[in-house]
C-alpha positions as CSV (number, residue, x, y, z in Angstrom):
1,M,64.1,163.0,98.9
2,N,65.2,161.9,102.4
3,T,62.3,159.5,102.6
4,T,63.2,157.8,99.4
5,N,66.7,157.3,100.6
6,E,65.4,155.8,103.9
7,D,62.9,153.6,101.9
8,D,65.8,152.4,99.7
9,N,67.9,151.6,102.8
10,Q,65.0,149.8,104.4
11,I,64.6,147.7,101.2
12,L,68.3,147.0,101.3
13,I,68.2,145.8,104.8
14,D,65.0,143.7,104.3
15,K,66.4,142.1,101.1
16,T,69.8,141.5,102.8
17,F,68.2,139.7,105.6
18,Q,66.0,137.7,103.3
19,L,69.1,136.8,101.2
20,I,71.0,135.7,104.2
21,L,68.1,133.5,105.3
22,D,67.7,132.0,101.8
23,E,71.4,131.4,101.4
24,N,71.7,129.7,104.7
25,V,68.9,127.3,103.7
26,G,70.6,126.7,100.3
27,L,74.0,126.1,101.9
28,R,72.5,123.7,104.5
29,N,70.7,121.8,101.8
30,A,73.9,121.7,99.7
31,M,75.7,120.2,102.5
32,K,73.0,117.6,103.2
33,R,73.3,116.6,99.5
34,I,77.0,116.3,99.9
35,E,76.6,114.1,103.0
36,S,73.9,111.9,101.3
37,L,76.1,111.5,98.1
38,L,79.3,110.6,100.0
39,K,77.3,108.1,102.2
40,H,75.8,106.5,99.1
41,S,79.2,106.5,97.4
42,V,80.8,104.7,100.3
43,E,78.0,102.1,100.3
44,L,78.4,101.5,96.6
45,M,82.2,101.1,96.9
46,N,81.8,98.7,99.9
47,E,79.3,96.6,98.0
48,S,81.4,96.6,94.9
49,V,84.6,95.6,96.7
50,S,82.9,92.8,98.6
51,T,81.2,91.5,95.4
52,A,84.4,91.8,93.4
53,H,86.3,89.8,96.1
54,S,83.7,87.1,96.2
55,T,83.6,86.9,92.4
56,I,87.3,86.8,91.9
57,H,87.4,83.9,94.5
58,T,84.8,82.0,92.6
59,H,86.7,82.6,89.4
60,Q,89.9,81.2,90.9
61,T,88.1,78.2,92.2
62,I,86.6,77.4,88.7
63,L,89.9,77.9,87.0
64,N,91.7,75.8,89.6
65,K,89.2,73.0,89.0
66,A,89.7,73.2,85.3
67,V,93.5,73.0,85.5
68,N,93.5,70.3,88.2
69,P,90.4,68.2,87.7
70,E,89.4,65.9,90.4
71,P,89.6,62.2,89.7
72,E,85.7,61.7,89.7
73,Q,85.5,64.4,87.1
74,S,87.6,62.4,84.7
75,A,84.4,60.7,83.3
76,E,83.7,64.1,81.5
77,V,85.1,64.6,78.1
78,P,88.2,67.0,78.4
79,G,86.8,69.4,75.6
80,D,83.4,69.6,77.3
81,Q,85.0,70.3,80.6
82,L,87.1,73.1,79.1
83,L,84.1,74.5,77.3
84,T,82.0,74.5,80.6
85,T,84.8,76.2,82.5
86,L,85.2,78.9,79.8
87,R,81.4,79.5,79.9
88,K,81.6,80.0,83.7
89,A,84.7,82.3,83.3
90,L,82.8,84.4,80.7
91,G,79.9,84.7,83.1
92,I,82.2,85.8,85.8
93,T,83.8,88.3,83.5
94,I,80.4,89.9,82.8
95,Q,79.8,90.1,86.5
96,L,83.2,91.7,87.1
97,N,82.4,94.2,84.4
98,A,79.2,95.1,86.1
99,I,81.0,95.5,89.4
100,L,83.6,97.8,87.8
101,S,80.8,99.8,86.3
102,K,79.1,100.4,89.7
103,T,82.4,101.2,91.3
104,T,83.2,103.8,88.5
105,R,79.7,105.3,89.2
106,S,80.5,105.6,92.8
107,L,83.9,107.3,92.1
108,Q,82.0,110.0,90.0
109,V,80.9,111.4,93.4
110,E,84.1,113.4,93.6
111,D,83.1,115.4,90.5
112,I,79.7,116.1,91.9
113,V,80.9,117.0,95.4
114,S,83.5,119.4,94.0
115,Q,80.9,121.1,92.0
116,I,78.7,121.6,94.9
117,V,81.5,122.9,97.1
118,K,82.6,125.3,94.3
119,D,79.0,126.6,94.0
120,V,78.7,127.0,97.8
121,S,82.1,128.8,98.0
122,K,81.2,131.1,95.1
123,R,77.9,132.1,96.8
124,S,79.5,132.5,100.1
125,L,82.2,134.9,98.8
126,K,79.5,137.0,97.2
127,M,77.7,137.1,100.5
128,D,80.9,138.4,102.1
129,I,81.0,141.2,99.6
130,V,77.4,142.2,100.3
131,V,77.9,142.1,104.1
132,N,81.2,144.0,103.9
133,S,79.6,146.6,101.6
134,I,76.9,147.2,104.1
135,Q,79.3,147.4,107.0
136,D,81.3,149.9,105.0
137,M,78.2,151.9,104.2
138,K,77.2,152.0,107.9
139,K,80.6,153.8,108.6
140,N,80.0,156.2,105.9
141,T,76.7,157.1,104.5
142,F,74.2,155.4,102.4
143,T,74.0,156.8,99.0
144,P,71.3,155.9,96.4
145,Q,74.0,154.7,94.0
146,S,75.7,152.4,96.7
147,T,72.4,151.0,97.8
148,Q,71.4,150.2,94.2
149,E,74.8,148.5,93.6
150,I,74.4,146.3,96.6
151,L,70.8,145.5,95.7
152,K,71.9,144.4,92.3
153,V,74.5,142.0,93.8
154,I,71.8,140.7,96.2
155,E,69.3,140.1,93.3
156,E,72.1,138.3,91.3
157,L,72.7,136.0,94.4
158,H,68.9,135.4,94.8
159,I,68.6,134.4,91.2
160,T,71.6,132.1,91.5
161,A,70.2,130.5,94.6
162,Q,66.8,129.9,92.9
163,K,68.4,128.2,89.9
164,N,70.8,126.0,91.8
165,P,72.2,123.9,88.9
166,I,73.4,121.0,91.1
167,K,70.5,118.8,91.9
168,Q,72.2,115.5,92.4
169,I,70.9,113.5,95.3
170,S,71.6,110.0,94.3
171,L,74.2,107.9,92.5
172,D,71.7,105.4,91.2
173,E,72.2,104.2,87.6
174,G,70.8,106.7,85.2
175,E,70.6,109.5,87.8
176,I,74.2,110.8,87.5
177,E,74.6,114.1,85.7
178,L,78.0,115.3,85.0
179,F,78.5,119.0,84.4
């Protein structure tokens, strides 16, 4: 009977160490995904802001020319000039819409990052429970029941680490999964 208890204790120790190693790898990978997503988000926002600024400047220039035509443009029929200007303005509006869509996509990173952080925090708290339980057991005695309870928590953590529902690594169009 004592051998079984010692076997259970060794299994507990082995599984705890494996869990700690697996969780550390999982946490590091989660943090790398956060870093990659944030970097990509900043790149998208910078690109969008720069493009929007340039597009707005072009739009202003076209509208200014339509309102204040230069003397050499007076040969063009006023209605044709207005129609040309409106077509250009429509094209710019379509570009601005695309820019805003890209910017919105980059802002969705906040939702993704908060989910990754929540998952990492939840797993980390469970790890604290396991480690604290083992420390408490060292002070007292290992009982088969306490060993089995900790093994159950470890197995739940191991299953959670294997599933890892947050797989986001990019903000490219079509790759964003909101949860």
